[in-house]
KEBA-516646 format. One record per residue (C-alpha): residue number from 1; residue in one letter; chain; x, z, y. Coordinates in nm, 4 decimals, padded with zeros to 6 digits, always signed. Each point is the difference from the previous one (the first is absolute). Example, Ala and Ser with C-alpha at 12.3 -4.5 7.8 and 13.67 -1.06 7.14 Angstrom:
+-----+------+-------+----------+----------+----------+
:  nr : rest : kette :       px :       pz :       py :
+-----+------+-------+----------+----------+----------+
:   1 :    A :     A : +01.2300 : +00.7800 : -00.4500 :
:   2 :    S :     A : +00.1370 : -00.0660 : +00.3440 :
+-----+------+-------+----------+----------+----------+
END
This chain:
+-----+------+-------+----------+----------+----------+
:  nr : rest : kette :       px :       pz :       py :
+-----+------+-------+----------+----------+----------+
:   1 :    X :     A : +00.7324 : +01.6021 : +02.0121 :
:   2 :    X :     A : +00.2004 : +00.1329 : -00.3006 :
:   3 :    X :     A : +00.0623 : -00.2654 : -00.2384 :
:   4 :    X :     A : -00.1747 : +00.0537 : -00.3243 :
:   5 :    X :     A : +00.1885 : -00.0917 : -00.2995 :
:   6 :    X :     A : -00.1692 : +00.0332 : -00.3354 :
:   7 :    X :     A : +00.1103 : -00.0836 : -00.3589 :
:   8 :    X :     A : -00.3061 : +00.0215 : -00.2484 :
:   9 :    X :     A : -00.0372 : -00.0742 : -00.3551 :
:  10 :    X :     A : -00.3687 : -00.1081 : -00.1133 :
:  11 :    X :     A : -00.1663 : -00.0765 : -00.3565 :
:  12 :    X :     A : -00.3103 : -00.1358 : +00.1605 :
:  13 :    X :     A : -00.0494 : -00.2799 : +00.2519 :
:  14 :    X :     A : -00.2361 : +00.2169 : +00.1582 :
:  15 :    X :     A : +00.2249 : +00.2717 : +00.0775 :
:  16 :    X :     A : +00.2148 : -00.2310 : +00.2046 :
:  17 :    X :     A : -00.2475 : -00.1602 : +00.1787 :
:  18 :    X :     A : -00.1015 : +00.3395 : +00.1629 :
:  19 :    X :     A : +00.3500 : +00.0379 : +00.1468 :
:  20 :    X :     A : -00.0266 : -00.3592 : +00.1916 :
:  21 :    X :     A : -00.0878 : +00.0327 : +00.3859 :
:  22 :    X :     A : +00.0314 : -00.3570 : +00.1519 :
:  23 :    X :     A : -00.1386 : -00.2091 : -00.2934 :
:  24 :    X :     A : -00.2293 : +00.0012 : -00.2638 :
:  25 :    X :     A : +00.0698 : -00.1169 : -00.3741 :
:  26 :    X :     A : -00.1438 : +00.0163 : -00.3619 :
:  27 :    X :     A : +00.1700 : -00.0815 : -00.3013 :
:  28 :    X :     A : -00.0658 : -00.0980 : -00.3466 :
:  29 :    X :     A : +00.2285 : +00.0695 : -00.3033 :
:  30 :    X :     A : -00.0040 : -00.2566 : -00.2503 :
:  31 :    X :     A : +00.2525 : +00.0741 : -00.2480 :
:  32 :    X :     A : +00.0752 : +00.3006 : -00.2623 :
:  33 :    X :     A : +00.1588 : +00.3021 : +00.0775 :
:  34 :    X :     A : -00.0201 : +00.3193 : +00.2404 :
:  35 :    X :     A : +00.0211 : -00.0826 : +00.3308 :
:  36 :    X :     A : +00.3090 : +00.1440 : +00.1878 :
:  37 :    X :     A : -00.0047 : -00.1026 : +00.3962 :
:  38 :    X :     A : +00.2821 : +00.0911 : +00.2523 :
:  39 :    X :     A : -00.0818 : -00.0284 : +00.3377 :
:  40 :    X :     A : +00.1980 : +00.1149 : +00.2960 :
:  41 :    X :     A : -00.0714 : -00.0005 : +00.3737 :
:  42 :    X :     A : +00.1339 : +00.0688 : +00.3053 :
:  43 :    X :     A : -00.2477 : -00.0109 : +00.3313 :
:  44 :    X :     A : +00.1035 : +00.0267 : +00.3366 :
:  45 :    X :     A : -00.3405 : -00.0491 : +00.1601 :
:  46 :    X :     A : +00.0048 : -00.3587 : +00.1144 :
:  47 :    X :     A : +00.2467 : -00.1672 : -00.3049 :
:  48 :    X :     A : -00.0663 : +00.1043 : -00.3563 :
:  49 :    X :     A : +00.2350 : -00.0826 : -00.2687 :
:  50 :    X :     A : -00.0968 : +00.0334 : -00.3412 :
:  51 :    X :     A : +00.1256 : -00.0957 : -00.3674 :
:  52 :    X :     A : -00.2312 : -00.0463 : -00.3166 :
:  53 :    X :     A : +00.1562 : +00.0079 : -00.3577 :
:  54 :    X :     A : -00.1968 : -00.0176 : -00.3310 :
:  55 :    X :     A : +00.0429 : -00.1831 : -00.3445 :
:  56 :    X :     A : -00.3621 : -00.0980 : -00.1204 :
:  57 :    X :     A : -00.1230 : -00.3489 : +00.0869 :
:  58 :    X :     A : -00.2720 : +00.0254 : +00.2658 :
:  59 :    X :     A : -00.2043 : -00.1558 : +00.2619 :
:  60 :    X :     A : +00.0042 : +00.1813 : +00.3246 :
:  61 :    X :     A : -00.2530 : -00.1242 : +00.2626 :
:  62 :    X :     A : +00.0813 : +00.1105 : +00.3639 :
:  63 :    X :     A : -00.1166 : +00.0084 : +00.3736 :
:  64 :    X :     A : +00.1818 : +00.0917 : +00.3024 :
:  65 :    X :     A : -00.1633 : +00.2262 : +00.2565 :
:  66 :    X :     A : -00.1108 : -00.1394 : +00.3445 :
:  67 :    X :     A : +00.3227 : +00.0532 : +00.2280 :
:  68 :    X :     A : +00.2470 : -00.0041 : -00.2408 :
:  69 :    X :     A : +00.2318 : -00.2995 : -00.1209 :
:  70 :    X :     A : +00.1776 : -00.0027 : -00.2973 :
:  71 :    X :     A : +00.3061 : -00.1705 : -00.1598 :
:  72 :    X :     A : +00.0591 : +00.0461 : -00.3648 :
:  73 :    X :     A : +00.2334 : -00.1221 : -00.2608 :
:  74 :    X :     A : +00.0083 : -00.0127 : -00.3903 :
:  75 :    X :     A : +00.3427 : +00.0804 : -00.1472 :
:  76 :    X :     A : -00.1393 : -00.2137 : -00.3056 :
:  77 :    X :     A : -00.1990 : -00.3303 : -00.0536 :
:  78 :    X :     A : -00.3592 : +00.0531 : +00.0944 :
:  79 :    X :     A : -00.3340 : -00.2066 : -00.0113 :
:  80 :    X :     A : -00.1216 : +00.0586 : +00.3694 :
:  81 :    X :     A : -00.3430 : -00.1412 : +00.1074 :
:  82 :    X :     A : +00.0678 : -00.2749 : -00.2580 :
:  83 :    X :     A : +00.3049 : -00.0927 : +00.0773 :
:  84 :    X :     A : +00.3534 : +00.0894 : -00.1900 :
:  85 :    X :     A : +00.2039 : +00.1702 : +00.2474 :
:  86 :    X :     A : +00.3931 : +00.0408 : -00.0962 :
:  87 :    X :     A : +00.1441 : +00.3213 : +00.0013 :
:  88 :    X :     A : +00.1071 : +00.1583 : +00.3603 :
:  89 :    X :     A : -00.2043 : -00.2386 : +00.1908 :
:  90 :    X :     A : -00.1623 : +00.1493 : +00.3163 :
:  91 :    X :     A : -00.3719 : -00.0092 : +00.0486 :
:  92 :    X :     A : -00.1468 : +00.0450 : +00.3497 :
:  93 :    X :     A : -00.3673 : +00.1091 : +00.0178 :
:  94 :    X :     A : -00.2319 : +00.0996 : +00.2605 :
:  95 :    X :     A : -00.2523 : +00.2537 : -00.0096 :
:  96 :    X :     A : -00.3267 : -00.0497 : -00.1972 :
:  97 :    X :     A : +00.1021 : -00.2872 : -00.2649 :
:  98 :    X :     A : -00.0767 : +00.1160 : -00.3315 :
:  99 :    X :     A : +00.3063 : -00.1259 : -00.2378 :
: 100 :    X :     A : +00.0173 : +00.0341 : -00.3925 :
: 101 :    X :     A : +00.3386 : +00.0500 : -00.1596 :
: 102 :    X :     A : +00.0644 : -00.0317 : -00.3745 :
: 103 :    X :     A : +00.3034 : +00.0947 : -00.2006 :
: 104 :    X :     A : +00.1126 : -00.0493 : -00.3587 :
: 105 :    X :     A : +00.3332 : +00.1809 : +00.0089 :
: 106 :    X :     A : +00.1006 : +00.3472 : +00.1523 :
: 107 :    X :     A : -00.1349 : +00.0146 : +00.3636 :
: 108 :    X :     A : +00.2150 : +00.1132 : +00.2947 :
: 109 :    X :     A : -00.0806 : -00.0893 : +00.3583 :
: 110 :    X :     A : +00.0541 : +00.1245 : +00.3614 :
: 111 :    X :     A : -00.2564 : -00.0137 : +00.2534 :
: 112 :    X :     A : +00.0625 : +00.0234 : +00.4136 :
: 113 :    X :     A : -00.2980 : +00.0906 : +00.1643 :
: 114 :    X :     A : +00.0548 : -00.0111 : +00.4161 :
: 115 :    X :     A : -00.2882 : +00.0519 : +00.2642 :
: 116 :    X :     A : -00.0847 : -00.3153 : +00.1686 :
: 117 :    X :     A : +00.0897 : +00.1797 : +00.3542 :
: 118 :    X :     A : +00.3442 : +00.1219 : -00.1603 :
: 119 :    X :     A : +00.0587 : -00.3966 : -00.1680 :
: 120 :    X :     A : -00.0654 : -00.1647 : +00.3650 :
: 121 :    X :     A : +00.3010 : +00.2047 : +00.1523 :
: 122 :    X :     A : +00.2338 : -00.1276 : -00.2718 :
: 123 :    X :     A : +00.2678 : -00.2711 : +00.1122 :
: 124 :    X :     A : -00.0937 : -00.3267 : -00.1246 :
: 125 :    X :     A : -00.0840 : -00.1334 : -00.2282 :
: 126 :    X :     A : -00.1640 : +00.3045 : -00.1029 :
: 127 :    X :     A : -00.2233 : +00.0687 : +00.2514 :
: 128 :    X :     A : -00.1514 : -00.3395 : -00.0275 :
: 129 :    X :     A : -00.1236 : +00.0635 : -00.3402 :
: 130 :    X :     A : -00.2840 : +00.2089 : +00.1198 :
: 131 :    X :     A : -00.1764 : -00.3147 : +00.1091 :
: 132 :    X :     A : +00.0667 : -00.2052 : -00.2951 :
: 133 :    X :     A : -00.2701 : -00.0308 : -00.2260 :
: 134 :    X :     A : +00.0089 : -00.2643 : -00.2617 :
: 135 :    X :     A : -00.1321 : -00.0255 : -00.3574 :
: 136 :    X :     A : +00.1597 : +00.2076 : -00.2648 :
: 137 :    X :     A : +00.1460 : -00.3083 : -00.1665 :
: 138 :    X :     A : +00.2097 : -00.0582 : +00.3226 :
: 139 :    X :     A : +00.0856 : +00.3684 : +00.0527 :
: 140 :    X :     A : +00.2988 : +00.0521 : -00.1873 :
: 141 :    X :     A : +00.3666 : -00.0165 : +00.1159 :
: 142 :    X :     A : +00.2837 : -00.1189 : -00.2553 :
: 143 :    X :     A : +00.3140 : +00.2527 : +00.0835 :
: 144 :    X :     A : +00.3617 : +00.0018 : -00.1318 :
: 145 :    X :     A : +00.0522 : +00.2521 : -00.2976 :
: 146 :    X :     A : +00.2542 : +00.1616 : +00.2021 :
: 147 :    X :     A : -00.1949 : +00.1059 : +00.3024 :
: 148 :    X :     A : -00.2929 : +00.1240 : -00.2333 :
: 149 :    X :     A : +00.2798 : +00.2155 : -00.2231 :
: 150 :    X :     A : +00.1420 : +00.1321 : +00.3301 :
: 151 :    X :     A : -00.3501 : +00.1288 : +00.1290 :
: 152 :    X :     A : -00.0314 : +00.1382 : -00.3557 :
: 153 :    X :     A : +00.2881 : +00.1821 : +00.0009 :
: 154 :    X :     A : -00.0793 : +00.1236 : +00.3220 :
: 155 :    X :     A : -00.3286 : +00.0881 : -00.0747 :
: 156 :    X :     A : +00.1167 : +00.2387 : -00.3169 :
: 157 :    X :     A : +00.2394 : +00.1675 : +00.2439 :
: 158 :    X :     A : -00.3181 : +00.0779 : +00.2613 :
: 159 :    X :     A : -00.1945 : +00.1581 : -00.2633 :
: 160 :    X :     A : +00.2726 : +00.2193 : -00.1184 :
: 161 :    X :     A : +00.1281 : +00.1140 : +00.3155 :
: 162 :    X :     A : -00.1456 : +00.3299 : +00.1353 :
: 163 :    X :     A : -00.1836 : -00.0419 : +00.3580 :
: 164 :    X :     A : +00.1769 : +00.1894 : +00.2681 :
: 165 :    X :     A : -00.2480 : +00.2783 : +00.1430 :
: 166 :    X :     A : +00.2283 : +00.2306 : +00.1603 :
: 167 :    X :     A : -00.1842 : -00.1061 : +00.3634 :
: 168 :    X :     A : -00.2419 : -00.2283 : +00.1044 :
: 169 :    X :     A : +00.2654 : -00.2361 : +00.1879 :
: 170 :    X :     A : +00.2155 : -00.0087 : -00.3176 :
: 171 :    X :     A : -00.3334 : -00.1247 : -00.1860 :
: 172 :    X :     A : -00.0958 : -00.2320 : +00.2398 :
: 173 :    X :     A : +00.3883 : -00.1330 : +00.0275 :
: 174 :    X :     A : -00.0209 : -00.0639 : -00.3925 :
: 175 :    X :     A : -00.3358 : -00.1529 : +00.0211 :
: 176 :    X :     A : +00.1106 : -00.2640 : +00.2917 :
: 177 :    X :     A : +00.3204 : -00.0501 : -00.2101 :
: 178 :    X :     A : -00.2125 : -00.0814 : -00.3160 :
: 179 :    X :     A : -00.2091 : -00.2571 : +00.2207 :
: 180 :    X :     A : +00.2776 : -00.1963 : +00.1293 :
: 181 :    X :     A : +00.2086 : -00.0020 : -00.3382 :
: 182 :    X :     A : -00.3492 : -00.1433 : -00.1558 :
: 183 :    X :     A : -00.0454 : -00.2848 : +00.2685 :
: 184 :    X :     A : +00.3617 : -00.1111 : -00.0608 :
: 185 :    X :     A : -00.0529 : -00.0502 : -00.3607 :
: 186 :    X :     A : -00.3202 : -00.1523 : +00.0573 :
: 187 :    X :     A : +00.1933 : -00.2457 : +00.2676 :
: 188 :    X :     A : +00.2453 : -00.0433 : -00.2955 :
: 189 :    X :     A : -00.2410 : -00.0869 : -00.2526 :
: 190 :    X :     A : -00.2165 : -00.2507 : +00.2295 :
: 191 :    X :     A : +00.3444 : -00.1413 : +00.0888 :
: 192 :    X :     A : +00.0013 : -00.1566 : -00.3020 :
: 193 :    X :     A : -00.3551 : -00.1236 : -00.0040 :
: 194 :    X :     A : -00.0055 : -00.3967 : -00.0657 :
: 195 :    X :     A : -00.3113 : -00.1996 : -00.0553 :
: 196 :    X :     A : -00.2069 : +00.0581 : -00.2996 :
: 197 :    X :     A : -00.0978 : -00.3052 : -00.1946 :
: 198 :    X :     A : -00.3887 : -00.0616 : -00.0846 :
: 199 :    X :     A : -00.1196 : +00.2851 : -00.2334 :
: 200 :    X :     A : -00.3740 : -00.1389 : -00.0229 :
: 201 :    X :     A : -00.2153 : -00.2825 : -00.0561 :
: 202 :    X :     A : -00.3763 : -00.0228 : +00.0341 :
: 203 :    X :     A : -00.0422 : +00.0624 : -00.3808 :
: 204 :    X :     A : +00.2133 : +00.3185 : +00.0192 :
: 205 :    X :     A : -00.1676 : +00.1255 : +00.2909 :
: 206 :    X :     A : -00.3349 : -00.0582 : -00.1536 :
: 207 :    X :     A : +00.1251 : +00.1828 : -00.3498 :
: 208 :    X :     A : +00.1073 : +00.2900 : +00.2351 :
: 209 :    X :     A : -00.3366 : +00.0143 : +00.2064 :
: 210 :    X :     A : -00.1994 : +00.0271 : -00.3658 :
: 211 :    X :     A : +00.2054 : +00.2494 : -00.1321 :
: 212 :    X :     A : -00.0033 : +00.1967 : +00.3039 :
: 213 :    X :     A : -00.3584 : -00.0078 : -00.0012 :
: 214 :    X :     A : -00.0496 : +00.1267 : -00.3418 :
: 215 :    X :     A : +00.2291 : +00.2627 : +00.0614 :
: 216 :    X :     A : -00.2066 : +00.1317 : +00.2959 :
: 217 :    X :     A : -00.2941 : -00.0297 : -00.2162 :
: 218 :    X :     A : +00.1560 : +00.1988 : -00.2908 :
: 219 :    X :     A : +00.1195 : +00.2525 : +00.2785 :
: 220 :    X :     A : -00.3668 : +00.0581 : +00.1401 :
: 221 :    X :     A : -00.1863 : +00.3280 : -00.0992 :
: 222 :    X :     A : -00.2605 : -00.0970 : -00.2423 :
: 223 :    X :     A : -00.1910 : +00.1486 : -00.2798 :
: 224 :    X :     A : -00.0064 : -00.3285 : -00.1821 :
: 225 :    X :     A : +00.2132 : -00.0990 : -00.2809 :
: 226 :    X :     A : +00.1977 : -00.2665 : +00.1489 :
: 227 :    X :     A : +00.1191 : -00.2970 : -00.2393 :
: 228 :    X :     A : +00.1935 : -00.2891 : +00.0238 :
: 229 :    X :     A : -00.3232 : -00.2251 : -00.0627 :
: 230 :    X :     A : -00.1889 : +00.2028 : +00.2830 :
: 231 :    X :     A : +00.2996 : -00.0410 : +00.2324 :
: 232 :    X :     A : +00.0073 : -00.3567 : -00.0291 :
: 233 :    X :     A : -00.3617 : -00.0196 : +00.0501 :
: 234 :    X :     A : +00.0064 : +00.1979 : +00.2971 :
: 235 :    X :     A : +00.2404 : -00.2282 : +00.1514 :
: 236 :    X :     A : -00.1456 : -00.3312 : -00.1253 :
: 237 :    X :     A : +00.2874 : -00.0888 : -00.2074 :
: 238 :    X :     A : +00.0825 : -00.1202 : -00.3678 :
: 239 :    X :     A : +00.1376 : +00.3035 : -00.2137 :
: 240 :    X :     A : +00.3228 : -00.2026 : -00.1016 :
: 241 :    X :     A : +00.0426 : -00.0957 : +00.3937 :
: 242 :    X :     A : -00.0146 : +00.3529 : +00.0656 :
: 243 :    X :     A : +00.2039 : +00.1120 : -00.2545 :
: 244 :    X :     A : +00.2707 : -00.2799 : +00.0566 :
: 245 :    X :     A : +00.0273 : +00.1361 : +00.3645 :
: 246 :    X :     A : -00.0001 : +00.3667 : -00.0779 :
: 247 :    X :     A : +00.2754 : -00.0468 : -00.2702 :
: 248 :    X :     A : +00.1752 : -00.2316 : +00.2736 :
: 249 :    X :     A : +00.0015 : +00.2818 : +00.2898 :
: 250 :    X :     A : -00.0275 : +00.3302 : -00.1859 :
: 251 :    X :     A : +00.2244 : -00.0807 : -00.2824 :
: 252 :    X :     A : -00.2606 : +00.1248 : -00.2542 :
: 253 :    X :     A : -00.3618 : -00.1263 : -00.1353 :
: 254 :    X :     A : -00.2981 : +00.1400 : +00.1802 :
: 255 :    X :     A : -00.1393 : +00.1787 : -00.3031 :
: 256 :    X :     A : +00.3411 : +00.1913 : -00.0303 :
: 257 :    X :     A : -00.0036 : +00.0996 : +00.3858 :
: 258 :    X :     A : -00.3398 : +00.1268 : +00.0075 :
: 259 :    X :     A : +00.0397 : +00.2011 : -00.3139 :
: 260 :    X :     A : +00.3183 : +00.1275 : +00.1377 :
: 261 :    X :     A : -00.1756 : +00.0711 : +00.3485 :
: 262 :    X :     A : -00.2748 : +00.2387 : -00.1548 :
: 263 :    X :     A : +00.2432 : +00.2012 : -00.2049 :
: 264 :    X :     A : +00.1874 : +00.0475 : +00.3349 :
: 265 :    X :     A : -00.2947 : +00.1232 : +00.1915 :
: 266 :    X :     A : -00.1140 : +00.2448 : -00.3074 :
: 267 :    X :     A : +00.3808 : +00.1181 : +00.0156 :
: 268 :    X :     A : -00.0540 : +00.0518 : +00.3769 :
: 269 :    X :     A : -00.3039 : +00.1895 : -00.0512 :
: 270 :    X :     A : +00.1480 : +00.2265 : -00.2985 :
: 271 :    X :     A : +00.3004 : +00.0920 : +00.2209 :
: 272 :    X :     A : -00.2101 : +00.0911 : +00.2893 :
: 273 :    X :     A : -00.2287 : +00.2208 : -00.1818 :
: 274 :    X :     A : -00.0272 : +00.3458 : +00.1551 :
: 275 :    X :     A : -00.3470 : +00.1101 : -00.1609 :
: 276 :    X :     A : -00.0359 : +00.1357 : -00.3724 :
: 277 :    X :     A : -00.3235 : -00.2258 : -00.0171 :
: 278 :    X :     A : +00.2046 : -00.3101 : +00.0083 :
: 279 :    X :     A : +00.0192 : -00.1418 : -00.3604 :
: 280 :    X :     A : +00.2246 : -00.3061 : -00.1508 :
: 281 :    X :     A : -00.3433 : -00.1494 : -00.1476 :
: 282 :    X :     A : -00.1690 : +00.0269 : +00.3537 :
: 283 :    X :     A : +00.3059 : -00.2125 : +00.1647 :
: 284 :    X :     A : -00.0240 : -00.2285 : -00.2919 :
: 285 :    X :     A : -00.3549 : -00.0590 : +00.0043 :
: 286 :    X :     A : -00.0080 : -00.0391 : +00.3947 :
: 287 :    X :     A : +00.2818 : -00.2763 : -00.0315 :
: 288 :    X :     A : -00.2099 : -00.1841 : -00.2715 :
: 289 :    X :     A : +00.2001 : +00.0784 : -00.3174 :
: 290 :    X :     A : -00.2706 : +00.0561 : -00.2415 :
: 291 :    X :     A : +00.2142 : +00.0187 : -00.3422 :
: 292 :    X :     A : +00.2076 : +00.3534 : +00.0426 :
: 293 :    X :     A : +00.2683 : -00.0523 : -00.2483 :
: 294 :    X :     A : +00.0687 : -00.3240 : +00.0734 :
: 295 :    X :     A : +00.0443 : +00.1272 : +00.3960 :
: 296 :    X :     A : +00.2105 : +00.2707 : -00.1182 :
: 297 :    X :     A : +00.2373 : -00.2500 : -00.1587 :
: 298 :    X :     A : +00.0106 : -00.2360 : +00.2405 :
: 299 :    X :     A : +00.0713 : +00.2576 : +00.2767 :
: 300 :    X :     A : +00.2764 : +00.1867 : -00.1913 :
: 301 :    X :     A : +00.1642 : -00.3615 : -00.0942 :
: 302 :    X :     A : +00.0022 : -00.0473 : +00.3900 :
: 303 :    X :     A : +00.1083 : +00.3258 : +00.1343 :
: 304 :    X :     A : +00.1911 : +00.1482 : -00.2970 :
: 305 :    X :     A : -00.2443 : +00.2966 : -00.0161 :
: 306 :    X :     A : -00.3414 : +00.1132 : -00.0806 :
: 307 :    X :     A : -00.2756 : +00.0097 : +00.2501 :
: 308 :    X :     A : -00.0414 : +00.3595 : -00.1037 :
: 309 :    X :     A : +00.3417 : +00.0685 : +00.0879 :
: 310 :    X :     A : -00.0380 : -00.1516 : +00.3386 :
: 311 :    X :     A : -00.3066 : +00.2344 : +00.0788 :
: 312 :    X :     A : +00.1873 : +00.3006 : -00.1221 :
: 313 :    X :     A : +00.2987 : -00.0678 : +00.1935 :
: 314 :    X :     A : -00.2041 : -00.0595 : +00.3196 :
: 315 :    X :     A : -00.2045 : +00.3175 : -00.0324 :
: 316 :    X :     A : +00.3407 : +00.1933 : -00.0586 :
: 317 :    X :     A : +00.1260 : -00.1390 : +00.3156 :
: 318 :    X :     A : -00.2975 : +00.0702 : +00.1988 :
: 319 :    X :     A : -00.0107 : +00.4103 : -00.1190 :
: 320 :    X :     A : +00.3678 : +00.0297 : +00.0286 :
: 321 :    X :     A : -00.0270 : -00.1157 : +00.3545 :
: 322 :    X :     A : -00.2492 : +00.2201 : +00.0866 :
+-----+------+-------+----------+----------+----------+
END
């Protein structure tokens, strides 16, 4: 196939999600400001390289689709699955595992997605990672900073280089060269591998499990209003225990996260509006915002624009595309 190179810019996580082929992800913006999300992707069919950058604090929940193995590295330190990862660490993840990543600084990450049969054909130790299935806390591989920097520099060049399309033979040769070079960089990164020390204890794992269970309840589709108290009752724990676990894993209080999640859901709905019958009032009420003036203030504070501006912009974009 002809490799697909895309360089997209989005102002909404929902728009970004529509571009993903090999994995599923959702994100909740936590800090004020208009979102500017940059997504660069190089897709060769069985190998997908991508880079994600944005400036807002956020929690990203992701799972890889069956048949794909994922490697990713965060350029800045991140809290991943309840574990504080150093910048540049490589994470190896089999399909199906759900992961949660939290950032409180500029977000920049690189993801390498490889089909299982393609990865199995790669030289050792890369090929052996297909059958490697360990707990998230044991899935990261510390690396030497210079190896990561060389890989990042090569990736930057790759996204800026035109793909040869003069003939199918030239394209196939180019794809083979990219895959071979990727293997070399991955082997170089793994060559710096050294045993990671203990990263979690029993109580740390328990905190993560509790926070993850709370996140799943928050993200489910329900018409009931979610509160910290109702979460604690459903999980069978005290409010203080839930707040402690949530702050440790997610980095913010559950109340702040619940509010941010509801505001993000309203924003996704307004940005996807195509019918003239959609209103800010309906979207707000459907997500349990009863005080419209307070809702508008909270929305503008988080997204740096009024909800009516979001809806108006979505309608303009829809009519311009027709």
